[in-house]
C-alpha positions in Angstrom: 60.5 63.2 85.4 61.8 66.2 83.4 65.4 67.3 83.7 64.3 70.5 85.3 62.4 68.6 87.9 65.4 66.3 88.6 67.6 69.3 89.1 65.2 71.0 91.5 64.6 67.9 93.5 68.2 67.0 93.7 69.0 70.4 95.1 66.5 69.8 97.8 67.6 66.2 98.6 71.3 66.9 98.6 71.5 69.4 101.5 72.5 66.9 104.1 72.5 63.3 105.1 73.9 60.0 103.7 74.9 59.9 100.1 72.4 58.0 97.8 72.1 57.5 94.1 69.2 56.8 92.0 68.0 56.5 88.4 64.9 57.8 86.6 63.0 57.5 83.3 61.1 60.1 81.5 58.2 57.6 81.3 55.8 58.3 84.2 55.7 55.4 86.7 58.6 53.8 84.8 56.1 52.3 82.4 58.5 52.2 79.6 62.0 51.2 80.7 63.4 49.7 77.5 66.3 50.1 75.0 64.5 53.2 73.6 64.5 54.9 77.0 67.0 57.5 78.2 67.8 56.5 81.8 68.9 59.4 84.0 71.5 58.8 86.7 72.1 61.1 89.7 74.4 60.9 92.6 73.5 62.8 95.8 76.6 63.2 97.8 80.3 64.2 97.7 83.6 62.6 96.6 82.1 61.5 93.4 84.5 60.3 90.7 82.6 58.7 87.9 79.9 56.2 86.9 80.6 52.5 86.4 78.5 51.4 83.6 78.7 48.4 81.1 80.7 49.1 77.9 77.7 48.1 75.7 75.8 51.1 77.2 76.3 54.7 76.1 76.6 57.4 78.7 76.9 61.2 78.0 79.7 61.8 80.5 80.3 59.4 83.1 82.3 62.0 85.1 79.1 64.0 85.9 77.1 63.1 89.0 73.9 63.8 86.9 74.1 62.3 83.4 72.1 60.1 81.0 72.5 56.5 80.0 71.2 54.5 77.1 71.5 50.8 76.5 70.8 49.7 72.9 70.5 46.0 73.8 68.1 44.3 76.2 69.6 42.7 79.3 70.5 43.2 83.0 73.1 45.9 83.5 75.2 46.6 86.6 75.5 50.3 87.4 77.0 52.1 90.3 78.9 55.4 91.2 82.6 55.3 92.0 83.3 57.3 95.1 86.5 58.1 96.9 86.7 56.6 100.3 83.6 54.4 100.2 81.9 51.6 98.2 78.5 52.5 96.9 75.8 49.8 96.4 75.3 48.4 92.9 72.1 48.3 91.1 71.0 45.8 88.3 68.9 47.6 85.8 66.6 45.4 83.7 66.3 47.0 80.3 63.6 45.4 78.2 63.1 45.2 74.5 59.6 46.5 73.8 57.6 47.9 70.9 55.6 50.0 73.4 57.1 53.6 72.9 54.2 55.9 73.3 51.7 56.7 76.1 48.3 58.2 76.5 47.9 61.6 78.2 44.5 62.8 79.5 42.8 65.8 81.1 39.4 65.7 82.7 36.7 68.3 82.7 33.8 67.9 85.0 30.2 68.9 84.1 27.9 68.9 87.2 24.9 70.0 85.3 24.5 66.6 83.7 27.0 64.5 85.9 29.3 63.8 83.0 33.1 64.0 82.5 34.9 65.0 79.4 38.0 63.2 78.8 40.5 64.8 76.5 43.1 62.3 75.2 46.2 62.6 73.1 49.3 60.4 72.5 52.7 61.5 73.3 56.3 60.2 73.3 58.0 60.5 76.8 61.4 60.8 75.1 60.2 63.9 73.2 57.6 65.4 75.4 57.7 68.8 77.1 58.1 69.1 80.8 54.4 69.9 81.4 53.4 66.5 79.8 55.9 64.6 81.9 54.7 66.1 85.2 51.0 65.9 84.4 50.3 69.7 84.2 49.8 70.1 80.4 46.4 71.4 79.4 47.0 70.9 75.7 49.4 68.7 73.6 52.8 69.9 72.7 53.7 70.4 68.9 55.4 66.9 68.9 52.4 65.3 70.6 49.9 66.9 68.2 51.9 65.8 65.2 52.1 62.2 66.7 48.4 62.0 67.5 47.4 63.3 64.2 49.6 60.9 62.3 48.3 58.0 64.5 44.8 59.1 63.7 45.4 58.9 59.9 46.6 55.3 60.5 43.3 54.4 62.2 44.1 55.1 65.8 41.2 56.1 68.1 41.2 55.7 71.8 38.4 54.3 73.9 37.8 54.2 77.6 37.1 50.7 79.0 35.8 50.3 82.5 37.3 47.4 84.5 34.5 46.5 86.7 31.4 46.9 84.5 33.0 46.2 81.2 31.6 49.4 79.6 33.1 51.0 76.6 33.0 54.6 75.7 34.1 56.0 72.3 34.9 59.4 70.9 32.0 60.5 68.8 33.7 63.8 67.7 36.3 64.5 65.1 39.9 65.0 66.4 40.6 68.6 67.3 44.1 70.0 67.4 45.5 66.5 67.9 43.1 65.5 70.7 40.2 63.1 71.0 37.2 63.9 73.4 35.3 61.1 75.1 32.3 61.8 77.3 31.6 59.4 80.2 29.2 59.5 83.2 30.4 60.4 86.7 30.4 57.2 88.8 31.6 55.8 92.0 31.1 52.1 91.5 32.9 51.9 88.2 35.9 54.2 88.9 38.6 51.9 87.5 39.1 52.7 83.9 41.5 52.1 81.1 42.4 54.1 78.1 42.9 51.7 75.1 43.7 52.2 71.5 43.6 50.3 68.3 46.6 48.1 67.4 48.1 50.8 65.3 51.9 50.9 64.7 54.0 53.9 63.8 57.7 53.7 63.5 57.6 50.2 64.9 55.9 51.5 68.1 52.6 51.1 69.8 50.8 53.1 72.4 50.5 51.4 75.9 47.2 51.1 77.5 46.8 53.5 80.4 44.9 52.5 83.7 43.4 55.3 85.6 41.1 55.8 88.7 38.4 58.2 87.8 35.3 59.0 90.0 33.4 61.9 91.4 35.6 64.9 91.9 36.3 65.4 95.6 36.8 69.1 96.5 39.5 70.3 98.9 38.7 72.7 101.7 39.4 76.3 100.7 41.9 78.4 102.7 40.4 81.2 104.8 42.4 84.3 105.5 43.2 84.9 109.1 43.1 81.2 110.0 46.1 79.5 111.8 48.2 76.5 110.8 47.5 73.1 112.5 50.4 70.7 112.6 52.1 67.7 114.2 54.6 68.2 117.2 57.8 70.0 116.2 60.4 67.7 114.7 58.0 64.9 114.2 57.6 62.7 111.1 55.0 63.1 108.5 51.4 61.9 109.2 49.2 61.2 106.1 46.0 59.6 105.1 44.8 58.5 101.6 41.3 58.1 100.7 40.5 54.4 100.5 38.8 54.5 97.0 40.2 57.8 95.6 44.0 57.4 95.7 44.5 61.0 94.5 42.8 62.5 97.6 45.3 62.7 100.4 45.7 64.8 103.6 49.3 65.4 104.9 50.3 66.8 108.3 53.8 68.1 108.8 55.4 69.9 111.8 54.5 73.1 110.0 51.3 72.9 108.1 48.5 70.5 107.0 48.0 70.0 103.3 45.2 68.5 101.2 45.1 67.5 97.6 42.7 65.8 95.2 45.2 65.2 92.4 48.2 63.4 94.1 49.8 66.7 95.0 49.9 68.2 91.5 48.2 71.0 93.4 47.2 71.3 97.0 45.7 73.7 99.6 46.5 74.3 103.1 44.0 73.3 105.9 44.0 75.9 108.6 41.7 76.4 111.7 40.0 79.4 113.3 42.2 81.2 115.9 39.8 81.1 118.8 39.1 77.3 119.3 42.5 75.7 119.9 45.5 76.8 121.9 48.9 77.0 120.2 50.0 73.8 121.9 46.9 72.0 120.8 47.3 73.3 117.2 50.8 71.9 117.1 49.9 68.4 118.5 48.1 66.4 115.9 49.0 62.8 116.3 46.5 61.2 113.7 44.4 62.3 110.9 41.5 60.8 108.9 40.2 62.0 105.6 36.5 61.5 105.0 34.0 62.7 102.3 32.7 65.3 104.8 36.0 66.7 106.0 39.3 66.1 107.8 39.3 64.6 111.3 42.2 65.6 113.6 43.2 63.6 116.7 44.7 66.0 119.4 45.3 65.1 123.0 42.4 62.5 123.2 39.9 64.6 121.4 38.6 64.6 117.8 38.1 67.8 115.8 36.4 68.0 112.4 37.5 70.5 109.8 34.8 70.8 107.0 33.4 73.2 104.5 31.0 74.3 107.2 33.7 75.2 109.8 35.8 73.6 112.6 34.1 71.8 115.5 34.9 69.5 118.3 33.5 66.1 117.9 31.8 65.2 121.2 28.5 64.8 122.8 26.6 66.5 119.9 27.4 63.4 117.7 27.2 60.8 120.5 31.0 60.7 121.2 33.0 61.3 124.4 34.3 64.8 124.8 37.7 63.4 125.7 39.6 60.3 126.6 39.5 58.9 123.0 42.3 56.5 122.5 42.1 56.2 118.6 40.2 56.4 115.4 40.3 54.2 112.2 38.5 53.9 109.0 38.3 51.3 106.2 41.5 50.3 104.5 40.1 48.6 101.4 37.6 49.9 98.9 34.4 47.9 98.7 32.2 50.7 97.2 30.0 48.3 95.1 29.3 46.1 97.9 28.6 48.7 100.5 26.4 50.7 98.1 24.4 47.6 97.3 24.0 46.5 100.9 20.6 47.5 102.4 21.7 47.5 106.1 23.8 50.2 107.7 27.6 49.9 107.1 29.9 51.9 109.4 32.9 53.7 107.9 34.6 54.9 111.1 35.5 53.3 114.4 36.4 55.3 117.5 37.5 53.8 120.8 38.5 54.7 124.3 40.0 52.3 126.8 36.7 50.8 127.5 34.3 51.7 124.8 33.9 51.4 121.0 31.8 53.7 118.8 30.9 53.1 115.2 30.5 56.1 112.7 28.1 56.0 109.9 27.2 58.5 107.0 27.0 62.2 108.0 28.9 61.5 111.2 26.2 59.6 113.0 27.9 57.6 115.8 26.5 54.8 118.0 28.2 52.9 120.9 28.9 49.4 119.9 30.2 47.7 123.0 32.1 48.2 126.3 34.8 46.1 127.7 32.5 45.0 130.5 30.1 43.7 128.0 33.0 42.0 126.1 34.1 40.2 129.2 30.7 38.6 129.4 30.4 37.8 125.7 33.8 36.2 125.7 33.5 34.5 129.1 36.6 36.2 130.6 37.3 36.2 134.3 35.7 39.0 136.4 39.1 39.7 137.9 40.9 40.2 134.6 41.7 43.7 133.4 40.5 44.2 129.8 41.1 47.3 127.8 40.8 48.1 124.1 44.2 48.2 122.3 43.0 49.2 118.9 40.1 48.7 116.5 40.6 48.1 112.8 38.5 47.2 109.8 39.5 43.9 108.1 39.7 43.0 104.5 36.1 41.7 104.8 33.5 44.4 104.2 31.3 43.2 107.1 34.0 42.6 109.8 35.6 44.8 112.4 38.7 43.6 114.4 39.1 44.5 118.0 42.4 44.0 119.6 42.2 43.6 123.5 44.7 44.1 126.1 44.3 41.4 128.8 46.1 40.9 132.0 45.5 39.7 135.6 48.4 41.4 137.3 49.1 44.3 135.0 52.7 45.2 136.1 55.2 44.0 133.5 53.5 42.0 130.6 50.1 41.7 129.0 48.4 39.6 126.4 46.9 41.0 123.2 44.3 38.9 121.6 41.8 39.5 118.8 38.1 39.2 118.4 36.2 39.9 115.2 32.8 41.5 115.1 30.4 41.0 112.0 28.1 44.0 111.5 25.4 41.9 110.0 25.2 38.8 112.2 26.1 40.9 115.3 28.4 38.0 116.4 31.8 38.2 118.2 34.2 35.5 117.3 37.6 35.0 119.0 40.5 34.4 116.6 43.7 32.4 117.0 45.9 35.4 117.8 47.6 35.8 121.2 50.6 38.0 121.6 52.7 38.4 124.8 54.1 42.0 125.0 55.4 44.5 127.5 52.6 46.3 129.4 53.2 49.7 127.6 53.9 48.3 124.1 51.8 49.6 121.2 51.2 47.6 118.0 49.6 48.9 114.7 47.6 46.3 112.8 46.7 46.3 109.1 44.6 43.6 107.5 45.6 42.4 104.0 43.4 42.4 100.9 43.0 38.6 100.8 40.3 35.9 100.9 41.2 34.6 104.4 41.8 36.8 107.5 45.4 37.9 107.2 47.2 40.8 108.8 50.5 42.3 109.9 51.2 44.0 113.2 54.2 46.2 113.9 55.7 48.1 116.8 58.8 50.3 116.5 61.2 47.6 115.4 59.5 44.5 114.0 56.8 43.2 111.7 54.6 40.3 113.0 52.6 38.5 110.3 49.5 36.3 110.7 48.7 34.8 107.3 46.3 32.1 105.9 43.6 32.5 108.6 46.3 32.7 111.5 48.0 29.4 110.5 51.2 30.8 109.2 52.6 33.2 111.8 55.9 34.7 112.8 58.1 37.8 112.7 59.3 39.1 109.4 63.0 38.0 108.8 65.5 39.5 106.5 68.2 37.3 104.8 70.7 38.2 107.5 68.4 36.6 110.0 67.2 39.7 111.7 63.6 40.2 112.7 64.5 43.5 114.3 64.5 45.9 111.4 66.0 48.7 113.4 69.3 46.8 113.6 69.6 47.1 109.8 68.5 50.7 109.7 71.1 52.3 111.9 68.7 52.2 114.9 65.8 53.9 113.1 62.2 52.9 113.9 59.3 51.9 111.7 57.5 55.0 110.2 55.2 53.7 107.6 54.0 50.3 106.1 52.3 50.4 102.6 50.2 47.5 101.5 48.7 47.5 98.0 46.0 45.3 96.3 48.7 43.0 94.8 50.0 41.8 98.2 53.2 44.0 98.2 54.4 45.1 101.6 56.7 48.0 101.8 58.2 49.0 105.2 59.7 52.6 105.4 61.8 53.4 108.4 62.0 57.0 109.7 65.4 57.3 108.1 63.9 56.2 104.7 65.6 52.8 104.7 63.0 50.4 103.2 62.2 46.7 103.3 60.1 44.7 100.9 58.0 41.6 101.3 55.0 39.9 99.9 51.9 38.5 101.4 52.2 34.9 102.7 55.9 35.1 102.8 57.8 35.3 106.1 61.0 37.0 104.6 61.8 40.5 103.7 64.6 42.1 101.7 66.3 45.4 102.3 65.9 47.7 99.2 68.4 50.1 97.8 68.5 53.5 99.6 66.5 55.8 97.4 66.5 59.2 99.3 68.5 60.9 101.9 68.1 59.7 105.6 67.1 63.3 106.8 64.5 64.0 104.2 60.9 63.8 105.6 59.1 61.4 103.1 55.9 59.3 102.8 55.1 56.7 100.2 51.7 56.7 98.4 49.9 54.9 95.6 48.9 57.1 92.6 45.8 56.7 90.5 47.5 54.1 88.4 48.4 52.0 91.4 52.1 52.7 91.3 54.2 54.0 94.2 55.6 57.4 94.6 57.6 59.3 97.2 56.2 62.5 98.8 58.7 64.9 100.2 57.9 67.8 102.6 60.6 70.4 103.0 61.0 73.1 105.6 59.9 75.9 103.3 56.5 74.3 102.9 57.3 72.9 99.5 55.8 69.6 98.6 57.5 67.5 95.9 56.6 64.1 94.5 58.8 61.5 92.9 58.0 58.2 91.2 59.4 55.2 92.8 60.1 52.0 90.7 59.3 49.3 93.2 59.2 46.5 90.8 62.5 47.4 89.3 64.2 48.0 92.7 62.9 44.6 94.0 64.2 42.7 90.9 67.5 44.5 91.4 68.0 43.4 95.0 67.0 39.7 94.3 69.0 39.5 91.0 72.1 38.0 92.8 70.0 35.5 94.5 69.3 33.8 91.2 65.7 33.6 92.3 63.6 32.5 89.5 59.8 32.3 89.1 58.6 28.7 89.4 55.8 29.1 86.9 55.7 30.5 83.3 52.2 31.8 83.3 49.2 32.2 85.5 45.9 33.0 84.0 42.1 33.2 85.1 38.8 34.6 83.9 38.1 36.4 87.1 36.8 39.8 85.8 35.2 41.3 88.9 35.9 41.7 92.7 32.3 41.0 93.6 29.9 38.7 92.0 26.2 38.3 92.9 24.6 34.9 92.8 20.8 34.8 92.7 18.6 31.8 93.0 19.2 29.3 90.2 22.4 31.0 89.1 25.9 29.5 89.0 29.3 31.0 88.7 32.1 29.3 86.9 35.7 30.4 87.1 38.9 28.8 85.8 42.4 29.3 86.5 45.4 27.9 84.7 49.0 27.7 85.6 51.9 26.6 83.3 55.3 25.6 84.9 58.4 23.5 84.2 57.6 19.8 84.4 59.4 18.8 87.6 58.3 21.8 89.8 55.1 20.1 91.1 53.0 23.3 91.5 49.3 23.2 92.1 46.3 25.5 92.3 43.9 25.5 95.3 40.8 27.4 96.2 40.3 28.7 99.8 37.0 30.2 100.9 36.0 32.4 103.9 32.5 33.0 105.1 29.2 31.0 105.6 29.1 27.6 104.0 26.2 28.5 101.8 27.5 27.4 98.4 28.2 24.2 96.8 31.4 24.0 94.9 32.2 21.6 92.0 35.8 21.0 91.2 37.3 19.8 87.9 41.0 19.6 87.3 42.8 18.9 84.0 46.4 18.2 83.4 48.5 18.4 80.2 52.2 17.8 79.6 54.0 19.1 76.5 57.5 20.1 75.6 58.7 19.9 79.2 55.9 22.1 80.6 52.9 21.3 82.5 49.6 23.0 82.2 47.2 22.5 85.0 43.7 23.9 84.9 41.2 24.2 87.6 37.5 24.7 86.8 35.3 25.8 89.8 31.6 26.1 89.7 29.7 27.8 92.6 26.0 27.1 93.0 23.1 26.6 95.5 20.8 23.6 95.6 17.9 24.7 97.7 14.2 24.3 96.6 12.2 27.3 98.1 8.8 26.1 96.6 6.2 24.9 99.0 8.2 25.8 102.1 6.2 27.0 105.2 8.9 29.5 106.1 10.0 31.1 102.9 11.6 34.1 104.4 13.3 31.9 107.1 14.7 29.9 104.1 16.2 33.1 102.8 18.0 33.7 106.0 19.4 30.2 106.0 20.5 30.4 102.4 22.1 33.9 102.7 22.6 34.2 106.4 21.3 37.8 106.3 17.9 39.5 106.9 18.2 41.2 103.5 19.4 38.0 101.9 23.1 38.9 101.3 26.3 37.6 102.7 29.6 37.3 100.9 31.8 34.3 100.8 35.4 34.9 99.7 37.6 32.8 97.4 41.4 33.0 96.7 42.9 31.2 93.8 46.6 29.9 93.7 48.0 29.7 97.2 51.7 29.3 96.1 54.8 31.1 97.0 58.4 30.6 95.9 60.9 33.0 97.1 59.5 36.4 96.2 57.2 35.1 93.5 53.7 34.8 94.6 50.4 34.9 92.7 46.8 35.1 93.9 43.3 36.2 92.8 40.8 37.4 95.4 37.1 37.8 94.6 33.9 37.8 96.5 30.6 36.1 96.0 27.6 37.6 97.5 24.6 35.4 97.7 21.3 37.2 97.7 19.6 40.2 96.0 21.5 42.5 93.7 19.5 45.7 94.3 20.6 46.9 90.9 18.5 44.1 89.3 15.1 45.0 87.9 12.4 43.7 85.4 10.5 45.6 82.8 7.7 44.6 80.3 9.0 44.7 76.7 7.4 47.5 74.5 6.8 50.0 77.3 8.8 53.2 77.7 8.5 56.8 78.6 9.0 58.0 75.0 6.4 58.5 72.3 3.7 60.0 74.3 2.9 63.4 75.9 4.7 64.0 79.2 1.9 64.9 81.5 -0.3 63.7 84.3 -4.0 63.4 83.8 -7.1 62.1 85.5 -9.7 59.5 84.5 -12.8 57.9 86.1 -13.3 54.2 86.8 -16.9 53.0 86.8 -17.7 51.7 90.3 -19.1 48.5 89.0 -15.8 47.6 87.2 -13.9 47.5 90.6 -12.9 44.3 92.5 -14.6 45.7 95.6 -17.4 48.1 94.3 -17.6 51.5 95.9 -20.7 53.7 96.4 -19.5 56.1 93.7 -17.1 56.0 90.7 -13.4 56.2 91.4 -11.4 59.1 90.1 -7.7 58.2 89.3 -4.7 60.4 88.6 -2.4 59.0 85.9 1.3 59.5 87.1 3.3 59.6 84.0 6.7 59.5 85.7 5.8 56.2 87.5 3.7 54.5 84.8 5.3 55.8 81.6 3.5 55.7 78.2 0.3 53.4 78.1 0.1 51.0 75.3 -3.1 51.4 73.2 -4.8 48.2 72.3 -8.1 47.4 70.6 -10.9 45.6 72.5 -10.3 42.6 70.4 -6.5 42.5 70.8 -5.2 40.2 73.6 -2.1 40.9 75.5 0.7 38.6 76.7 3.5 40.4 78.7 7.0 39.6 77.8 9.2 40.3 80.8 12.8 41.2 80.6 15.6 41.2 83.2 18.0 44.1 83.5 20.8 45.2 85.8 23.1 48.3 85.9 24.8 47.1 82.8 21.6 46.8 80.8 19.6 43.9 79.4 20.3 40.5 80.8 17.7 38.0 79.4 14.1 37.3 79.1 12.4 36.1 82.1 10.9 32.6 81.7 9.5 32.2 85.3 5.9 32.4 86.3 4.4 35.8 87.2 1.1 37.4 88.1 -0.5 40.8 87.2 -3.1 42.9 88.9 -4.6 46.3 88.3 -3.3 48.6 90.9 -6.4 50.6 91.3 -8.8 47.7 91.9 -10.2 47.0 88.4 -11.5 43.6 87.8 -13.1 44.0 84.3 -10.4 41.9 82.5 -9.8 38.2 82.4 -7.4 35.5 81.1 -8.0 33.2 78.0 -6.5 30.0 79.4 -8.4 27.9 81.8 -7.0 25.8 84.5 -7.7 22.7 82.6 -6.2 24.1 79.4 -3.1 24.8 81.5 -2.7 21.3 82.7 -3.9 21.7 86.4 -4.7 18.6 88.3 -6.5 20.6 90.9 -7.8 24.2 91.3 -5.0 26.8 90.9 -4.5 29.8 93.2 -6.4 32.9 91.9 -6.6 36.5 93.2 -10.1 35.8 94.7 -8.8 32.7 96.6 -5.7 34.4 97.8 -7.6 37.6 98.9 -9.9 35.4 101.0 -6.9 33.6 102.6 -5.1 36.8 103.4 -7.8 39.4 104.1 -5.6 41.4 106.5 -3.0 42.1 103.9 -3.0 44.7 101.2 -3.6 43.5 97.6 0.1 43.6 96.5 1.1 41.2 99.5 -1.6 38.6 99.4 0.0 36.6 96.6 3.7 36.2 95.9 6.5 33.6 95.8 6.3 33.1 99.6 2.9 31.4 99.4 2.9 30.1 95.8 1.7 26.6 95.3 1.4 25.0 91.8 -1.6 23.0 90.6 0.3 20.2 88.7 0.3 17.6 91.4 -2.5 15.5 93.1 -0.7 15.8 96.4 -1.1 19.6 96.6 -4.3 21.6 96.7 -7.9 20.6 96.4 -10.1 19.4 93.6 -12.6 21.9 92.1 -13.8 23.6 89.0 -11.0 23.6 86.4 -12.8 25.8 83.9 -11.9 28.9 85.9 -9.5 31.4 84.3 -5.9 30.4 85.0 -4.3 33.7 86.3 -0.6 32.8 86.2 1.4 33.8 83.1 4.9 32.9 81.9 6.7 33.2 78.6 5.5 30.0 77.1 2.1 29.2 78.4 0.3 31.4 75.8 -1.9 32.9 78.6 -3.2 36.2 77.5 -5.1 39.0 79.1 -8.4 40.0 77.3 -10.7 42.9 77.7 -14.4 43.6 78.0 -16.0 44.5 74.6 -18.6 46.9 75.9 -16.4 49.8 77.1 -12.9 51.3 76.8 -10.6 51.8 79.8 -7.2 52.7 81.2 -5.5 49.7 83.1 -2.5 50.2 85.1 -1.0 46.9 86.0 1.7 45.7 88.4 3.6 42.6 87.6 5.4 40.3 90.1 7.6 37.3 89.7 5.9 34.4 91.3 8.4 31.6 91.0 9.9 31.2 94.4 13.1 29.7 93.0 13.8 32.6 90.6 15.3 35.4 92.8 15.9 36.6 96.3 14.7 40.1 94.9 11.1 41.1 95.1 10.9 41.8 91.3 8.0 43.9 90.1 7.2 46.1 87.2 4.4 48.6 86.4 2.9 49.1 82.9 -0.3 50.7 81.6 -2.7 49.7 78.8 -5.5 51.8 77.3 -8.2 49.9 75.4 -10.3 51.5 72.6 -12.5 50.4 69.7 -16.1 50.6 68.4 -18.8 49.1 70.7 -20.1 46.0 68.8 -23.6 45.8 67.3 -26.4 44.2 69.4 -27.9 40.8 68.5 -30.9 40.5 66.1 -33.0 38.9 68.9 -32.2 41.9 71.1 -33.2 44.3 68.5 -36.4 42.5 67.6 -37.4 42.3 71.2 -36.7 46.0 71.6 -38.8 46.8 68.5 -41.7 44.5 69.7 -41.7 46.1 73.0 -41.7 49.6 71.4 -44.5 48.6 68.9 -46.6 47.2 71.7 -46.1 50.4 73.7 -47.0 52.5 70.7 -50.3 50.6 69.9 -51.2 50.5 73.6 -50.9 54.3 73.7 -52.8 54.6 70.4 -55.7 52.6 71.6 -55.9 54.3 75.0 -55.8 57.6 73.2 -58.7 56.4 70.9 -60.9 55.6 73.8 -60.0 58.8 75.6 -61.0 60.9 72.5 -64.2 58.7 72.0 -65.2 59.5 75.5 -64.8 63.2 74.9 -66.7 63.0 71.6 -69.7 61.2 73.0 -70.0 63.8 75.8 -70.0 66.7 73.6 -72.6 65.0 71.1 -75.2 64.8 73.8 -74.4 68.2 75.2 -74.1 71.2 72.8 -71.0 73.2 73.0 -73.1 76.5 73.4 -76.3 76.6 75.3 -78.9 79.2 74.5 -79.5 81.6 77.3 -82.8 81.1 79.2 -85.5 83.9 79.1 -86.8 85.2 82.4 -90.5 86.1 82.9 -91.3 89.7 83.7 -94.1 90.5 86.0 
């Protein structure tokens, strides 16, 4: 943070409340905290005397409450302010020795016409940067940054953008302009996690640190409309906020004065206001919950839901299949599963709304459907009829298919009740009771939050305590502090829990209303109290930024929003330093590169993990899974000891060993293998279940068994380039069709669907080479069996291999035989992997003529398609993978072939016969004409042509 920003923030924070002190670095998110860093110190309070700092560190003036510190040697340094009349807490600052001195700065420009983003990148030195570069508002590099970037470029520096999930690399194809590089990338949702990386170029013994960013489609904020009124929480209440699950920079914040929305982590923001004629003043000032969705902001007010969107402000009720009132709560997904949810074919909800007795699920475009009632749940769970069951809350779990329902249960509902948990699976439609039962006062309210983990794990909290249920509900209890308190309010001057932040790394940060904070980790039953960072009267909220680091958001009474980076990692190390807590292992590595893996038929996934630790610690690595038992797992453990350290490596291979060929219920086998109608169900795996103090490491990933709908096949050599882009029509002679018609068939060639046709001579045979692709590009050549057919019904082509030449022991399946067996089905469905049977066994099929064409092709059987020699033609083929053990997907491809060439000469015998018939006809006509003319001749010889007129006698 810049010095100017620190001064402004300090003036706001120092107005009242308890005295606090903090430190800061000019490096955003405290990425660089080393011997080269200038460490800012600031004391917020009265009676300040001076700073207590080690003699090896240099301080500008230790008598100033705001000053700067630099420690030239790496180490751990104790720092605290000396104050008259009180003892301030001491912090231990971990100053590292690092050759990382520079950072990447980036700006994004969005181009919606071609759905691309232009990333403008330059290098900067935080210690010599301008204020705009430090607070992220710079539009162009400063003079120092331009000189630094240009110098680095002359040494060979060139940044690239590397995507974490899909492993794609984008380079700068333009020359550097004014000290900046420009990189073009496509807009995407599935591959939002990116990293700016540079070459290993050193300048003044310093490198540039890689920079992790979250970049996706831009999400617009709702514009302010003049004349609209503020909507807020009750007067004097704490902040209410909601962060988008996948886009951390998109946040909606509700204060007791206004509602704010941002899409850049509050670098900029807009006010969300509502029309003056819908809500009363009391309703406008009584927001108790808020949800941010892609379609707008949902407010929860007095048991009613309201939607503020670009189209207006409406009450969410009967028009979208929700109750008009009596709503008890609303929740949405807590973890980002974009890739899985986008690939899934079935509907996946993203909102849950509940009353005391009903649950509704919301889908895209705010389409809601009632899921269940408490009366139905009592029957499903076999609960007593006399029991009173109400819905306590509904939350999405860490599993992308599961929804947790917490139920209040009591017989005599006067003093206490039981809260228990059931989980609903959106695909299997099953309800499963979990091993969680909590006795609580009848009016108590608990807020649940599921962890990002392989097994079901969650925490619950009320106003004072955190209840944890880890490792599939086998490790449970109340979070305890080192002082032995499970009641966090007792260590917070009676304040109650305001916010609990959980990130993807298992960090748990608990913030009380007076800004006292506690820190814990997943699978640990203890919590530590952190140093006080901000005044107890300042209204604050903690968020994650686009790099995954924590920051404070402050809302002041003059409607000013201010952010401040919070060094969670450094603060946790400072608090635990005195405990002499050491990490029990030296290194933990693995090759897990994705959160989600798809396993298709015949595929296997091999992952490894390795831990290095001191020889006598006795650590180990285990794998835990959650989901249907549809995969086989092969374990291989290796162990090595050298120089007092142990290296333990676990190799895991996941695979299926099911043979789908010849089964009578092919699609039923799919359901058994994947437990889903669409052939997809994830099984979860967590590597390294080990904790020691506050050191814990795990890796969570997901395996989905079934069809990846981004997978497709294509025939090599075909494209949509190299030919005129236009549709045209052609005619197929009726006699060439598989089922002849009464007249010729006119066909329209769809260029967009079929692409460019491949032109072949009559004499040229064709063998399709099939290739497999996914959303990352080419994968491999397909070696499995496949079939082809002409989609318009042509049958004037054949195959050069016979059944005997292909090694068949009985007659193989052909198109004619399969059509006869499945006359009720369309042509594309009569033959496929579901009914394929090979011909290479005496026990399958029937004997017959093996000199028939063999109509199945693969990459190695040299079976070709050949064409009739007497005419040219246009053929549009569809290709389908026939091997039932190749893929859960129905893999097809379309390609077109146009044949041409000279019609071959007729045979000598045919020509001779034709000439003989022609000569015979000629002489026959000649002879007949001879006799015809002779007849005429004879007639006129006997009769003169002109007869003399007769003379008449005259009397």
